[in-house]
Backbone bond lengths (Angstrom), bond angles and torsions (degrees), N, CA, C in turn:
res aa  C-N    CA-C-N  psi(-1)  N-CA   C-N-CA  omega(-1)  CA-C   N-CA-C  phi
1 M - - - 1.450 - - 1.519 109.88 -
2 L 1.327 116.21 -44.43 1.487 119.70 -179.45 1.491 112.74 -56.84
3 K 1.389 115.23 -48.63 1.491 119.27 -178.02 1.516 110.82 -66.24
4 A 1.326 117.11 -35.94 1.525 120.65 -178.76 1.483 112.52 -71.14
5 N 1.296 117.52 -20.46 1.496 121.89 -178.70 1.543 112.54 -127.62
6 L 1.320 114.70 29.16 1.489 119.35 -174.39 1.508 113.61 -56.02
7 C 1.320 117.70 -42.84 1.463 120.78 -173.73 1.529 110.03 -68.17
8 R 1.344 114.46 -49.44 1.479 120.67 -178.24 1.511 110.68 -61.97
9 I 1.327 116.35 -44.27 1.502 120.18 -176.78 1.554 107.68 -65.36
10 S 1.332 116.33 -42.34 1.458 119.85 -177.57 1.522 112.79 -61.86
11 F 1.344 116.89 -33.71 1.456 120.03 -177.59 1.525 114.00 -92.17
12 I 1.350 117.73 9.81 1.432 119.09 175.43 1.519 113.72 -56.38
13 P 1.380 119.02 -41.17 1.482 118.94 176.24 1.512 114.62 -56.81
14 V 1.327 115.04 -38.01 1.505 119.94 -177.43 1.505 108.83 -66.35
15 F 1.375 117.03 -46.92 1.476 119.09 179.78 1.540 110.46 -69.60
16 S 1.318 117.60 -32.53 1.500 119.45 -177.95 1.494 109.61 -67.17
17 I 1.354 117.69 -45.42 1.476 121.24 178.55 1.499 111.43 -60.45
18 Y 1.321 115.64 -44.08 1.460 122.54 -179.98 1.522 110.71 -60.54
19 A 1.322 117.38 -42.15 1.451 120.00 -175.31 1.547 112.23 -80.21
20 A 1.324 116.78 -26.16 1.489 120.63 -175.79 1.527 114.52 -82.48
21 I 1.310 116.03 -21.53 1.445 120.70 -174.77 1.563 113.01 -54.75
22 P 1.329 118.73 -52.13 1.475 117.50 -178.96 1.536 112.94 -59.93
23 I 1.319 115.38 -38.71 1.484 118.56 179.93 1.535 110.79 -63.69
24 I 1.335 117.13 -48.65 1.441 120.99 -176.72 1.498 111.99 -73.87
25 H 1.301 117.39 -38.17 1.457 120.69 -174.11 1.538 112.61 -79.47
26 D 1.368 117.89 -36.71 1.439 120.08 -172.53 1.529 112.54 -121.14
27 V 1.301 119.24 -48.36 1.480 121.19 -170.10 1.528 110.35 -69.09
28 M 1.309 118.04 -49.74 1.499 120.30 -175.70 1.531 112.37 -61.10
29 P 1.325 120.62 -46.02 1.463 119.20 179.31 1.490 115.94 -78.81
30 N 1.328 119.19 -16.64 1.464 120.82 -170.21 1.537 113.72 -128.25
31 H 1.323 118.66 6.84 1.495 120.36 -171.54 1.563 111.60 -63.18
32 N 1.361 116.86 -27.53 1.458 117.64 -179.64 1.505 113.01 -69.33
33 R 1.333 115.99 -19.67 1.446 119.29 -178.92 1.558 111.91 -105.41
34 Y 1.308 115.05 13.28 1.473 118.38 -179.33 1.524 111.86 -80.81
35 Y 1.325 115.30 136.27 1.466 120.63 172.36 1.519 109.23 -103.72
36 S 1.274 116.45 178.93 1.508 122.07 -176.99 1.533 108.82 -57.28
37 E 1.345 118.01 -44.82 1.424 118.54 -178.37 1.520 114.09 -65.30
38 D 1.329 116.28 -26.33 1.470 120.40 177.23 1.526 110.90 -69.46
39 W 1.367 115.56 -40.37 1.451 118.75 177.27 1.515 110.98 -68.07
40 I 1.317 116.43 -36.11 1.445 119.23 -179.81 1.539 108.79 -67.58
41 A 1.333 115.80 -41.00 1.469 119.67 176.60 1.520 111.06 -60.87
42 L 1.333 116.67 -40.08 1.455 120.86 178.52 1.553 110.97 -62.85
43 A 1.321 115.64 -44.70 1.473 120.37 177.21 1.512 111.13 -59.60
44 G 1.354 116.65 -42.76 1.455 121.20 177.73 1.487 111.88 -62.89
45 M 1.332 116.43 -39.36 1.454 120.68 177.87 1.501 111.18 -59.99
46 Y 1.352 118.05 -43.11 1.426 120.94 -178.97 1.546 112.83 -70.06
47 V 1.367 115.44 -34.08 1.470 118.29 174.44 1.524 110.78 -61.45
48 L 1.378 115.86 -45.55 1.423 120.76 -178.90 1.520 109.76 -67.56
49 G 1.296 118.48 -39.57 1.478 121.68 179.18 1.504 110.33 -64.88
50 T 1.355 118.26 -36.33 1.454 120.68 177.51 1.511 111.40 -64.69
51 L 1.323 117.07 -42.03 1.433 120.23 178.15 1.511 112.55 -64.69
52 I 1.287 116.77 -36.61 1.516 121.82 179.76 1.513 107.76 -66.32
53 S 1.319 119.26 -38.37 1.473 121.30 -172.89 1.511 112.04 -87.44
54 L 1.349 117.89 -8.98 1.512 120.69 -178.14 1.532 111.82 -59.79
55 P 1.346 120.61 -44.11 1.484 117.22 178.82 1.493 115.31 -54.53
56 L 1.349 117.96 -43.30 1.443 122.61 179.83 1.537 109.31 -64.12
57 F 1.334 116.51 -46.24 1.453 119.03 179.21 1.506 111.48 -61.85
58 Y 1.326 118.41 -39.57 1.428 121.98 179.95 1.527 111.33 -62.29
59 L 1.333 116.50 -43.59 1.486 120.95 179.61 1.505 109.92 -64.02
60 L 1.373 116.48 -42.68 1.436 120.22 -179.99 1.547 110.20 -62.70
61 K 1.278 117.59 -45.00 1.463 122.82 179.21 1.467 111.69 -61.18
62 K 1.340 115.52 -45.38 1.500 120.56 -178.89 1.545 110.83 -65.78
63 A 1.335 116.15 -37.47 1.473 119.20 176.30 1.493 111.62 -63.82
64 D 1.330 117.44 -42.91 1.475 121.31 178.39 1.497 110.48 -64.48
65 K 1.318 118.92 -38.67 1.444 120.83 -175.92 1.531 111.00 -71.65
66 S 1.379 115.80 -41.81 1.492 117.45 -176.88 1.508 111.46 -83.99
67 G 1.389 116.95 -28.31 1.433 119.53 -178.49 1.489 114.21 71.82
68 S 1.324 117.92 13.33 1.458 120.82 -174.84 1.522 113.16 -101.09
69 G 1.305 116.27 134.78 1.414 121.91 173.20 1.493 115.99 69.91
70 V 1.322 118.52 23.42 1.492 124.60 -178.45 1.483 109.33 -123.54
71 S 1.301 117.73 122.34 1.423 123.25 172.72 1.543 107.65 -141.75
72 I 1.322 116.06 163.65 1.453 120.46 179.74 1.552 111.35 -59.07
73 A 1.368 113.01 -41.45 1.447 118.97 179.74 1.488 114.60 -60.90
74 S 1.323 118.58 -33.06 1.473 121.45 -179.56 1.543 111.54 -95.22
75 L 1.346 116.14 -25.09 1.470 118.39 -177.19 1.488 112.50 -76.70
76 F 1.329 120.51 -49.59 1.407 122.63 -170.52 1.552 114.82 -68.86
77 P 1.304 121.09 -34.49 1.460 118.24 171.59 1.541 113.66 -56.32
78 R 1.320 116.17 -41.08 1.487 121.68 176.38 1.507 109.76 -64.00
79 L 1.358 115.71 -43.84 1.452 119.55 -178.25 1.510 110.81 -63.82
80 L 1.295 118.40 -44.66 1.465 123.20 -178.16 1.547 109.54 -66.11
81 T 1.321 116.20 -38.14 1.478 120.74 177.06 1.521 110.98 -60.05
82 S 1.324 118.04 -43.41 1.446 122.02 178.95 1.524 111.99 -66.01
83 I 1.330 117.02 -43.10 1.500 119.15 179.92 1.500 110.25 -68.00
84 L 1.342 118.50 -39.05 1.474 121.97 178.17 1.511 110.68 -61.97
85 A 1.333 116.20 -42.03 1.458 119.26 178.49 1.512 110.92 -64.67
86 Q 1.317 119.54 -36.98 1.431 122.95 178.11 1.556 111.18 -65.21
87 V 1.342 114.41 -45.11 1.440 120.03 178.05 1.543 113.02 -60.30
88 I 1.337 114.89 -41.59 1.497 118.30 178.28 1.524 110.76 -62.29
89 C 1.344 115.71 -43.03 1.467 118.63 179.84 1.547 110.48 -63.54
90 L 1.295 116.69 -41.14 1.482 121.24 179.68 1.518 110.31 -62.69
91 Y 1.303 116.54 -41.30 1.457 120.43 -174.37 1.527 111.06 -71.26
92 F 1.322 116.46 -42.36 1.478 119.13 -173.26 1.523 114.16 -90.69
93 L 1.343 117.97 -23.53 1.445 120.62 -172.32 1.507 113.74 -118.88
94 W 1.315 118.49 15.80 1.471 119.57 -175.82 1.538 112.99 -61.39
95 E 1.318 115.51 -33.44 1.468 119.91 -175.37 1.559 112.46 -83.33
96 N 1.295 116.90 -5.79 1.462 122.21 -179.70 1.515 109.91 -120.60
97 S 1.343 116.45 97.38 1.460 120.33 -171.04 1.502 112.63 -61.25
98 I 1.294 118.27 -43.30 1.457 121.03 -175.64 1.494 109.55 -62.89
99 Y 1.296 119.94 -52.79 1.447 123.05 -179.84 1.526 111.58 -64.64
100 L 1.335 117.87 -33.02 1.467 120.01 178.66 1.492 110.07 -63.51
101 Y 1.353 117.93 -49.70 1.432 119.95 -179.47 1.506 114.72 -66.64
102 L 1.298 117.79 -37.42 1.427 122.50 176.11 1.562 110.65 -62.66
103 S 1.312 115.17 -46.87 1.462 118.79 -178.54 1.510 112.78 -64.39
104 M 1.353 116.25 -40.79 1.467 119.74 179.85 1.512 109.78 -64.95
105 S 1.325 119.42 -38.41 1.456 122.53 177.97 1.569 109.43 -66.91
106 T 1.335 115.52 -37.55 1.453 118.95 177.64 1.536 109.61 -65.51
107 V 1.284 119.52 -37.18 1.470 121.38 178.43 1.521 108.36 -63.78
108 M 1.311 119.30 -39.59 1.475 118.59 -178.83 1.547 111.11 -66.06
109 V 1.314 115.30 -38.89 1.438 119.28 178.14 1.551 111.96 -65.24
110 L 1.322 113.71 -46.54 1.464 119.12 179.50 1.535 112.73 -66.79
111 S 1.338 116.29 -29.43 1.425 120.59 175.10 1.537 112.85 -65.69
112 A 1.349 113.80 -36.79 1.466 119.67 176.23 1.545 109.07 -66.73
113 V 1.333 115.84 -44.90 1.468 120.41 -179.29 1.522 109.16 -61.04
114 L 1.360 116.23 -46.16 1.443 121.38 -179.08 1.513 111.96 -61.88
115 F 1.319 116.02 -43.04 1.487 120.03 178.85 1.485 111.85 -65.34
116 G 1.325 115.90 -44.20 1.462 120.07 -178.17 1.512 111.49 -66.69
117 A 1.325 116.50 -41.65 1.461 121.73 179.48 1.491 113.35 -67.21
118 G 1.335 116.53 -29.86 1.451 120.43 -179.63 1.488 117.48 -86.41
119 R 1.364 115.70 -7.33 1.451 119.07 178.54 1.500 113.02 -73.53
120 K 1.299 114.57 150.11 1.458 119.99 -177.43 1.532 107.83 -126.70
121 G 1.302 117.16 130.17 1.466 119.24 -177.57 1.493 111.59 -69.14
122 L 1.373 114.07 161.18 1.452 119.16 179.32 1.477 109.20 -86.32
123 N 1.341 119.85 92.72 1.419 124.93 -173.77 1.531 109.91 -114.09
124 L 1.312 118.67 54.99 1.434 122.75 -174.65 1.519 110.23 -116.71
125 L 1.332 113.66 145.23 1.470 119.72 -179.90 1.501 107.74 -141.83
126 K 1.336 118.27 136.85 1.481 121.76 -176.22 1.538 108.53 -115.51
127 D 1.346 113.33 134.95 1.459 120.50 175.00 1.486 109.14 -85.08
128 K 1.349 118.92 113.57 1.426 122.73 -175.50 1.513 112.51 -65.78
129 D 1.326 117.64 -26.04 1.442 120.69 -176.49 1.502 114.03 -81.56
130 T 1.344 117.78 -34.51 1.438 121.84 -178.34 1.533 114.64 -107.58
131 G 1.364 115.27 -18.85 1.431 120.41 -177.49 1.527 112.40 84.17
132 N 1.350 117.87 -0.57 1.437 121.53 -178.93 1.558 110.33 -70.48
133 I 1.296 114.88 144.56 1.492 120.25 177.74 1.498 107.71 -116.80
134 Y 1.320 115.34 131.78 1.491 121.40 -178.22 1.565 109.55 -114.02
135 E 1.325 113.64 143.50 1.460 119.17 172.39 1.524 110.19 -109.97
136 I 1.336 114.54 129.85 1.499 119.29 -177.80 1.549 107.63 -84.00
137 R 1.326 115.11 121.65 1.481 122.40 176.96 1.476 107.20 -134.68
138 G 1.337 114.92 108.88 1.482 117.73 178.02 1.503 109.47 68.13
139 S 1.350 114.52 -126.90 1.464 119.49 -178.62 1.500 112.78 -102.42
140 K 1.318 117.21 20.62 1.455 121.16 178.45 1.517 112.96 -130.79
141 A 1.331 117.51 154.39 1.432 121.76 172.69 1.514 107.33 -114.44
142 Y 1.341 116.67 117.11 1.473 121.63 -174.53 1.484 110.23 -103.90
143 R 1.327 116.18 131.43 1.444 121.71 177.19 1.530 111.52 -71.71
144 L 1.309 117.45 128.55 1.476 121.18 178.64 1.534 112.24 -76.95
145 S 1.302 114.22 150.59 1.460 119.79 174.79 1.560 106.99 -68.83
146 D 1.352 113.04 166.24 1.502 115.33 179.17 1.485 111.80 -60.69
147 E 1.380 116.69 -38.25 1.488 120.42 -178.48 1.550 111.47 -65.56
148 E 1.374 114.80 -42.57 1.441 119.51 177.98 1.510 112.91 -64.43
149 A 1.336 114.71 -41.52 1.483 119.75 -179.62 1.508 110.94 -62.70
150 V 1.307 116.38 -43.90 1.468 119.62 178.16 1.520 111.32 -61.59
151 R 1.342 115.68 -45.42 1.473 118.69 179.63 1.506 112.74 -58.16
152 Y 1.335 115.44 -48.44 1.470 119.78 -179.76 1.508 112.50 -61.84
153 Q 1.351 116.18 -43.28 1.461 120.36 -178.27 1.529 111.19 -66.91
154 T 1.300 117.30 -37.23 1.447 120.83 179.59 1.498 110.64 -66.84
155 S 1.345 116.08 -42.86 1.485 120.57 179.29 1.512 110.74 -65.04
156 M 1.333 117.11 -43.23 1.493 120.91 -179.34 1.514 111.52 -69.97
157 S 1.313 117.75 -37.07 1.461 119.66 178.99 1.508 110.52 -65.46
158 G 1.320 117.92 -37.13 1.474 121.23 177.50 1.531 112.15 -65.39
159 K 1.301 115.63 -26.69 1.455 120.29 179.06 1.542 112.81 -91.55
160 G 1.345 114.96 -5.33 1.472 118.38 -179.92 1.513 112.19 76.12
161 I 1.348 119.24 28.25 1.447 122.85 -177.06 1.513 109.48 -104.34
162 A 1.321 117.43 129.75 1.453 121.41 178.13 1.530 110.03 -86.95
163 L 1.336 114.97 138.05 1.449 120.95 179.44 1.532 111.41 -79.85
164 A 1.305 114.71 129.71 1.486 117.21 178.40 1.525 111.28 -66.53
165 E 1.315 116.12 141.47 1.451 121.11 -172.69 1.527 113.62 -127.32
166 F 1.310 119.28 154.49 1.395 126.63 171.59 1.515 108.31 -138.36
167 S 1.356 118.31 165.41 1.459 122.15 178.13 1.482 109.20 -117.13
168 S 1.381 117.26 116.23 1.455 122.36 -177.72 1.546 110.86 -64.56
169 S 1.360 117.95 -23.08 1.428 119.92 -176.03 1.529 110.95 -71.58
170 Q 1.314 116.36 -13.92 1.470 119.28 -179.56 1.552 110.28 -82.65
171 Y 1.286 117.50 -8.54 1.468 121.68 -178.16 1.540 108.60 -112.99
172 S 1.290 115.40 129.49 1.483 121.64 -178.67 1.531 110.12 -77.92
173 G 1.328 115.00 140.56 1.466 120.07 175.68 1.486 117.17 70.74
174 L 1.315 116.87 19.09 1.465 118.92 177.70 1.532 113.03 -78.00
175 D 1.285 116.47 127.44 1.515 121.00 177.76 1.552 106.48 -89.37
176 T 1.341 114.62 100.58 1.457 119.89 -178.17 1.547 112.06 -68.29
177 N 1.328 117.42 -13.25 1.456 120.50 -179.93 1.532 110.83 -88.72
178 S 1.321 117.29 -6.47 1.472 120.63 -177.57 1.505 108.76 -75.11
179 S 1.337 115.16 138.79 1.498 120.39 179.46 1.499 111.67 -89.11
180 V 1.303 118.05 -12.85 1.528 122.63 -179.18 1.522 108.55 -131.54
181 L 1.324 116.17 133.69 1.406 124.07 173.49 1.493 111.27 -117.53
182 P 1.356 118.43 138.25 1.478 119.33 178.06 1.508 109.07 -76.00
183 I 1.356 117.56 155.47 1.453 121.57 177.21 1.527 107.58 -123.86
184 N 1.318 111.94 137.00 1.489 118.34 -176.43 1.511 109.58 -116.13
185 F 1.351 118.07 134.92 1.458 122.27 -179.94 1.531 111.70 -94.42
186 G 1.350 116.65 -3.05 1.464 116.58 -175.76 1.507 111.66 -87.66
187 P 1.331 120.15 140.93 1.480 122.31 -177.25 1.500 113.42 -72.11
188 S 1.360 118.93 -14.52 1.432 120.35 -178.25 1.561 112.74 -91.05
189 H 1.305 117.01 -3.18 1.455 122.16 -176.90 1.559 110.16 -116.78
190 T 1.312 113.89 82.56 1.445 116.18 -179.20 1.527 112.76 -105.67
191 D 1.344 116.43 -7.71 1.443 119.00 177.33 1.500 109.98 -74.75
192 I 1.320 116.18 145.20 1.491 120.67 -175.73 1.503 112.07 -63.99
193 N 1.359 117.75 -23.37 1.453 119.33 179.03 1.509 110.14 -67.49
194 Q 1.330 116.52 -27.69 1.471 120.49 177.27 1.488 113.96 -96.50
195 G 1.326 116.17 -0.99 1.489 121.42 -179.12 1.504 110.30 112.27
196 I 1.308 114.12 168.86 1.487 121.44 -179.41 1.535 107.55 -82.88
197 A 1.371 116.50 135.74 1.485 121.37 176.66 1.491 110.59 -63.07
198 I 1.322 115.80 135.95 1.486 121.50 -177.23 1.538 108.73 -119.25
199 N 1.324 116.93 136.25 1.428 120.65 176.66 1.559 106.83 -71.27
200 P 1.294 118.37 118.23 1.517 119.05 -176.64 1.501 111.75 -65.36
201 S 1.310 122.11 -24.06 1.452 122.95 -176.72 1.509 112.21 -82.73
202 S 1.380 117.31 -37.40 1.468 119.16 -177.40 1.509 111.10 -102.68
203 G 1.329 118.31 -20.94 1.491 119.32 -176.42 1.496 112.75 80.51
204 M 1.339 118.83 7.19 1.455 122.31 -178.24 1.535 110.95 -99.02
205 P 1.349 119.06 152.32 1.434 121.12 178.72 1.516 112.55 -70.70
206 M 1.342 116.01 145.02 1.443 122.89 -178.57 1.516 108.22 -87.58
207 V 1.301 117.57 138.80 1.478 125.65 173.76 1.552 106.35 -100.43
208 G 1.357 115.08 114.17 1.463 118.63 179.66 1.546 111.45 89.08
209 G 1.356 115.93 21.23 1.442 117.80 177.78 1.502 113.12 80.15
210 I 1.331 115.68 -169.95 1.489 118.38 -177.52 1.533 113.62 -72.46
211 S 1.347 115.24 -9.50 1.464 116.48 178.65 1.507 110.70 -89.25
212 G 1.343 119.30 -6.67 1.434 124.98 -178.87 1.491 113.18 -97.69
213 L 1.314 116.27 -147.29 1.485 122.55 178.95 1.507 109.94 -124.87
214 D 1.358 116.88 150.72 1.453 117.38 175.42 1.523 108.30 -77.94
215 I 1.344 117.67 179.89 1.470 121.49 -171.14 1.523 110.91 -71.77
216 H 1.314 120.65 -8.38 1.453 122.43 174.40 1.510 112.76 -102.74
217 G 1.366 114.23 4.32 1.468 118.98 174.89 1.547 113.80 89.41
218 N 1.366 116.09 13.65 1.456 119.40 177.80 1.508 109.83 -89.13
219 S 1.368 117.56 141.92 1.467 119.56 171.84 1.500 108.05 -80.83
220 W 1.362 114.99 168.45 1.405 120.85 -176.59 1.519 114.48 -53.86
221 G 1.326 118.41 126.68 1.455 120.44 178.57 1.515 116.43 86.52
222 T 1.366 116.14 4.77 1.467 119.83 -179.61 1.503 110.47 -125.16
223 N 1.305 117.63 158.28 1.500 120.75 177.53 1.548 110.95 -143.28
224 F 1.364 116.20 34.58 1.439 120.91 -178.90 1.527 114.23 -62.92
225 N 1.339 116.48 -28.53 1.463 117.44 -176.04 1.521 114.43 -96.24
226 E 1.330 116.13 9.03 1.458 120.06 177.00 1.529 113.08 -66.77
227 P 1.360 118.08 139.53 1.481 118.18 -177.95 1.525 112.43 -59.60
228 S 1.342 118.63 -24.65 1.457 121.46 -176.92 1.546 111.21 -90.09
229 N 1.317 116.93 -2.93 1.463 120.37 -179.08 1.509 109.48 -87.10
230 T 1.310 116.89 127.15 1.486 121.04 -179.27 1.497 112.35 -95.00
231 Y 1.307 119.00 6.07 1.488 120.64 176.67 1.466 113.05 -65.29
232 D 1.304 117.57 131.10 1.477 123.72 179.33 1.516 108.74 -117.44
233 P 1.330 119.49 107.48 1.489 121.63 -177.23 1.512 112.23 -65.73
234 N 1.326 117.57 -18.73 1.471 119.58 179.72 1.529 115.25 -88.33
235 R 1.354 116.17 -1.31 1.401 121.17 -175.70 1.522 109.00 -106.35
236 G 1.311 116.46 133.23 1.445 119.35 179.82 1.520 113.57 -71.57
237 Y 1.295 117.68 141.06 1.476 121.79 178.44 1.535 109.35 -118.71
């Protein structure tokens, strides 16, 4: 359960601080003097605060679900940055309610931006014949070192994610000793000598050529399974 919800569990302190500030700052010292309109204003504040924090929660949930691009080494620096920003706002703006609430909301928005910008897509492909694992970066596929391959496989195994595979023996002239493979975005170049076929919609390499699926499970010309795609096939449109 911890591994499957690592991002959301890690950010509990950030959400807790954000939610507790109105209670500690205003409700506890002033609740005896609150009128109906004050409680309504407080409820409205929490509704607005929930809406502001939803993008961050959505990104955390999506990262946990996909298991892509999330590791302790990349997660905790972002977490600590968010907490530090909250502490700074509390320390310097505690006496000014308006600026305090505005700054804390800004921290939540920036935390979502920071988390989203720091995520890395799952662009890995394994050669079934040699056991080599390649990472897609730009227009090249780079073979991972043994240490990197073990780290990625361990992380993905813990998330229950299967690594996409291809067979180098299906491609003529492939140099299995090469550490870098070219990638081709054209549909007419599926032979390995011309590069690996790339799904133009998702930007991911195709397994089995354009008649197969890319490493995220998309057919040629589609991107429904991309982590950034919000399309839900189970929802009516």
